[in-house]
Z-matrix of the N, CA and C atoms (Angstrom, degrees):
N
C 1 1.449
C 2 1.536 1 108.44
N 3 1.312 2 116.94 1 134.69
C 4 1.452 3 121.23 2 -178.76
C 5 1.529 4 109.32 3 -84.41
N 6 1.335 5 116.80 4 153.57
C 7 1.454 6 121.31 5 -178.35
C 8 1.519 7 111.57 6 -57.08
N 9 1.351 8 117.76 7 -36.23
C 10 1.452 9 120.07 8 -177.22
C 11 1.522 10 111.90 9 -68.10
N 12 1.332 11 118.63 10 -16.27
C 13 1.457 12 122.89 11 178.53
C 14 1.516 13 111.67 12 -85.81
N 15 1.328 14 118.11 13 -8.90
C 16 1.459 15 121.96 14 -178.16
C 17 1.512 16 110.55 15 -82.31
N 18 1.330 17 115.96 16 153.58
C 19 1.472 18 120.33 17 175.72
C 20 1.512 19 109.38 18 -71.04
N 21 1.325 20 115.39 19 165.35
C 22 1.463 21 119.95 20 178.74
C 23 1.549 22 110.66 21 -61.00
N 24 1.335 23 116.23 22 -37.90
C 25 1.462 24 119.45 23 179.14
C 26 1.524 25 111.05 24 -65.59
N 27 1.338 26 116.32 25 -40.43
C 28 1.466 27 119.58 26 177.65
C 29 1.524 28 111.14 27 -63.91
N 30 1.334 29 116.04 28 -41.49
C 31 1.474 30 119.71 29 179.08
C 32 1.524 31 111.04 30 -64.19
N 33 1.346 32 116.83 31 -41.23
C 34 1.463 33 120.62 32 179.26
C 35 1.518 34 110.69 33 -65.48
N 36 1.329 35 117.06 34 -38.54
C 37 1.462 36 120.53 35 177.94
C 38 1.522 37 110.11 36 -65.80
N 39 1.322 38 117.16 37 -44.76
C 40 1.474 39 121.53 38 178.14
C 41 1.531 40 110.17 39 -62.01
N 42 1.319 41 116.57 40 -41.65
C 43 1.468 42 121.60 41 178.97
C 44 1.540 43 110.39 42 -59.02
N 45 1.312 44 116.94 43 -43.72
C 46 1.469 45 120.47 44 179.51
C 47 1.527 46 110.66 45 -62.53
N 48 1.328 47 116.84 46 -41.93
C 49 1.468 48 121.15 47 179.32
C 50 1.524 49 110.62 48 -64.11
N 51 1.326 50 116.35 49 -45.98
C 52 1.476 51 120.54 50 -177.40
C 53 1.524 52 109.80 51 -66.86
N 54 1.328 53 117.51 52 -39.22
C 55 1.476 54 119.85 53 177.71
C 56 1.529 55 110.73 54 -62.02
N 57 1.340 56 116.62 55 -40.35
C 58 1.476 57 120.11 56 179.10
C 59 1.535 58 110.03 57 -67.06
N 60 1.331 59 116.66 58 -41.91
C 61 1.474 60 120.77 59 177.12
C 62 1.536 61 109.98 60 -60.17
N 63 1.331 62 117.01 61 -40.68
C 64 1.459 63 122.24 62 179.73
C 65 1.535 64 109.89 63 -63.38
N 66 1.329 65 116.32 64 -44.97
C 67 1.461 66 120.39 65 178.94
C 68 1.537 67 110.86 66 -64.83
N 69 1.331 68 117.33 67 -40.87
C 70 1.468 69 121.39 68 178.07
C 71 1.533 70 110.70 69 -62.86
N 72 1.329 71 115.76 70 -40.94
C 73 1.467 72 120.36 71 179.33
C 74 1.518 73 109.75 72 -64.25
N 75 1.332 74 116.91 73 -40.50
C 76 1.463 75 121.49 74 178.87
C 77 1.532 76 110.29 75 -62.04
N 78 1.329 77 116.31 76 -42.72
C 79 1.469 78 119.94 77 178.85
C 80 1.536 79 111.48 78 -65.12
N 81 1.321 80 116.53 79 -39.43
C 82 1.467 81 120.87 80 178.88
C 83 1.519 82 110.42 81 -64.59
N 84 1.318 83 116.70 82 -44.52
C 85 1.471 84 121.04 83 179.15
C 86 1.520 85 109.82 84 -61.64
N 87 1.311 86 116.36 85 -44.39
C 88 1.468 87 120.66 86 179.36
C 89 1.529 88 111.21 87 -60.68
N 90 1.327 89 116.82 88 -45.64
C 91 1.453 90 121.47 89 -179.60
C 92 1.528 91 111.01 90 -63.55
N 93 1.315 92 116.91 91 -45.24
C 94 1.465 93 120.28 92 -179.21
C 95 1.536 94 111.74 93 -66.65
N 96 1.315 95 115.48 94 -33.59
C 97 1.470 96 119.16 95 -179.58
C 98 1.506 97 112.62 96 -67.44
N 99 1.314 98 117.15 97 -22.05
C 100 1.457 99 120.74 98 -176.25
C 101 1.530 100 113.60 99 -104.70
N 102 1.339 101 116.23 100 19.19
C 103 1.465 102 119.54 101 173.68
C 104 1.512 103 108.98 102 -85.32
N 105 1.319 104 116.32 103 166.01
C 106 1.466 105 120.87 104 -177.78
C 107 1.526 106 111.97 105 -60.03
N 108 1.334 107 116.35 106 -43.32
C 109 1.469 108 121.63 107 178.64
C 110 1.540 109 108.08 108 -126.81
N 111 1.334 110 117.53 109 83.99
C 112 1.467 111 118.17 110 -176.99
C 113 1.538 112 112.52 111 -65.30
N 114 1.305 113 115.97 112 137.03
C 115 1.470 114 122.33 113 177.21
C 116 1.517 115 108.21 114 -82.58
N 117 1.333 116 115.48 115 96.81
C 118 1.466 117 121.38 116 -173.89
C 119 1.523 118 112.54 117 -65.85
N 120 1.310 119 117.86 118 -29.94
C 121 1.475 120 119.06 119 177.18
C 122 1.522 121 110.41 120 -68.63
N 123 1.320 122 116.99 121 -42.66
C 124 1.461 123 120.47 122 177.21
C 125 1.512 124 111.01 123 -64.90
N 126 1.299 125 116.82 124 -43.25
C 127 1.457 126 120.87 125 178.14
C 128 1.526 127 110.45 126 -60.33
N 129 1.313 128 117.35 127 -42.52
C 130 1.460 129 121.98 128 177.92
C 131 1.524 130 111.60 129 -60.41
N 132 1.344 131 116.72 130 -44.46
C 133 1.466 132 120.23 131 178.60
C 134 1.525 133 110.79 132 -63.27
N 135 1.321 134 116.56 133 -41.78
C 136 1.463 135 120.15 134 179.82
C 137 1.536 136 110.96 135 -65.63
N 138 1.323 137 116.47 136 -38.02
C 139 1.464 138 120.24 137 178.01
C 140 1.526 139 111.00 138 -64.69
N 141 1.335 140 116.95 139 -38.23
C 142 1.480 141 119.15 140 177.61
C 143 1.518 142 110.56 141 -67.38
N 144 1.330 143 117.18 142 -39.06
C 145 1.473 144 120.68 143 177.17
C 146 1.533 145 110.43 144 -65.49
N 147 1.332 146 115.81 145 -39.68
C 148 1.460 147 120.20 146 178.19
C 149 1.525 148 110.41 147 -62.85
N 150 1.318 149 116.82 148 -41.28
C 151 1.463 150 120.87 149 178.14
C 152 1.536 151 110.73 150 -63.96
N 153 1.324 152 116.94 151 -39.99
C 154 1.464 153 120.55 152 177.40
C 155 1.534 154 110.44 153 -63.31
N 156 1.329 155 116.72 154 -38.66
C 157 1.469 156 120.26 155 176.64
C 158 1.526 157 110.49 156 -64.51
N 159 1.333 158 116.87 157 -40.99
C 160 1.462 159 120.62 158 178.07
C 161 1.527 160 110.14 159 -61.98
N 162 1.323 161 117.23 160 -40.76
C 163 1.467 162 121.09 161 177.33
C 164 1.522 163 110.37 162 -61.76
N 165 1.338 164 117.09 163 -41.17
C 166 1.466 165 120.78 164 179.77
C 167 1.540 166 109.95 165 -67.20
N 168 1.328 167 117.31 166 -38.73
C 169 1.463 168 120.90 167 176.81
C 170 1.520 169 109.51 168 -58.69
N 171 1.324 170 117.06 169 -47.57
C 172 1.461 171 121.86 170 -179.40
C 173 1.508 172 110.95 171 -61.77
N 174 1.328 173 117.10 172 -42.28
C 175 1.474 174 121.66 173 -179.37
C 176 1.527 175 110.74 174 -63.53
N 177 1.325 176 116.64 175 -44.11
C 178 1.471 177 120.22 176 179.92
C 179 1.522 178 110.33 177 -67.22
N 180 1.327 179 117.20 178 -42.33
C 181 1.468 180 120.73 179 178.05
C 182 1.525 181 110.51 180 -59.95
N 183 1.345 182 116.93 181 -39.35
C 184 1.457 183 120.50 182 177.60
C 185 1.515 184 111.51 183 -63.18
N 186 1.325 185 117.19 184 -37.63
C 187 1.461 186 120.47 185 178.52
C 188 1.528 187 111.34 186 -68.46
N 189 1.314 188 116.64 187 -32.72
C 190 1.455 189 121.29 188 -178.74
C 191 1.535 190 113.86 189 -81.98
N 192 1.325 191 115.93 190 -20.31
C 193 1.464 192 121.77 191 -177.12
C 194 1.517 193 109.31 192 -101.47
N 195 1.333 194 117.66 193 116.61
C 196 1.461 195 118.46 194 178.81
C 197 1.517 196 111.26 195 -68.90
N 198 1.319 197 115.74 196 146.97
C 199 1.458 198 120.81 197 176.89
C 200 1.526 199 109.81 198 -69.56
N 201 1.309 200 115.42 199 132.57
C 202 1.466 201 120.68 200 178.52
C 203 1.513 202 107.49 201 -108.00
N 204 1.312 203 114.69 202 119.22
C 205 1.463 204 120.17 203 179.53
C 206 1.524 205 107.45 204 -101.46
N 207 1.347 206 113.84 205 121.04
C 208 1.481 207 118.05 206 -177.94
C 209 1.497 208 111.06 207 -94.55
């Protein structure tokens, strides 16, 4: 099922989940970055996943926000 087929409530629920995942990913990256020997490959993978979550947040927000034509 595509996101555009979901109800507004479903989209808002998904948005909340993705925002929490994004925040959790940010906390994990921060914690790993401050270890004695940070695993830069793992941090890089987490950063790419975090960016994908940000893209999904933007896509869902676009679906929830009607286009305003001036």
